[in-house]
C-alpha positions, 0 to 999 in steps of 0.5 A, a space after each residue: 486543529 485536525 480531527 479525524 472523521 470516522 471514514 478516514 479512521 476506517 480507511 487507516 484501519 483498513 490500510 494498516 490491516 491490509 499491510 499487516 495481512 500482506 506481511 502475515 501471508 509473505 512473512 515467512 517467505 520474505 524473512 528467509 529471503 534477501 531482496 525487495 517486495 513491490 506493493 503498489 496502491 492506486 488511490 486518488 492523490 489529489 483528494 485529502 483522504 488519498 494524501 492521508 492514505 499515502 502518508 500513512 503507507 509511506 510511514 508503515 513501509 518506513 517502519 517495516 524497512 527500518 526496524 522490522 527486517 534488515 534483509 528484506 525491503 519493501 518498496 511502495 509504488 503509488 499510482 494516481 487514479 485521478 478519481 476514476 474507479 474504472 481507470 484504477 481497476 484497469 491500472 491494477 490489472 495491467 501491473 498485476 499482469 505485467 509485474 507478477 511480484 507486485 501486490 496492489 491495493 485499489 482504493 475506489 
């Protein structure tokens, strides 16, 4: 049986809090328009924590898209950091300079 550790619970709390804060700051603008908002995350997909984070983000986005807002959708983009924090930070900076409407959360 899987029992979550304190670290994984903290990371899940951080994830949901981050998505909630993003929806608060952009909520009025998002609710007023039709379209999509791109949200990206750079995580270590091959680690257990990274897999949990990816699934948690996918569930949060799915809940938002299916129940909270019918006019506006969130698209999740997940990139693999390969366990290298410098690669993750660099990928986040490059993506932000290329696409201004994509918001990144980097997990180091």
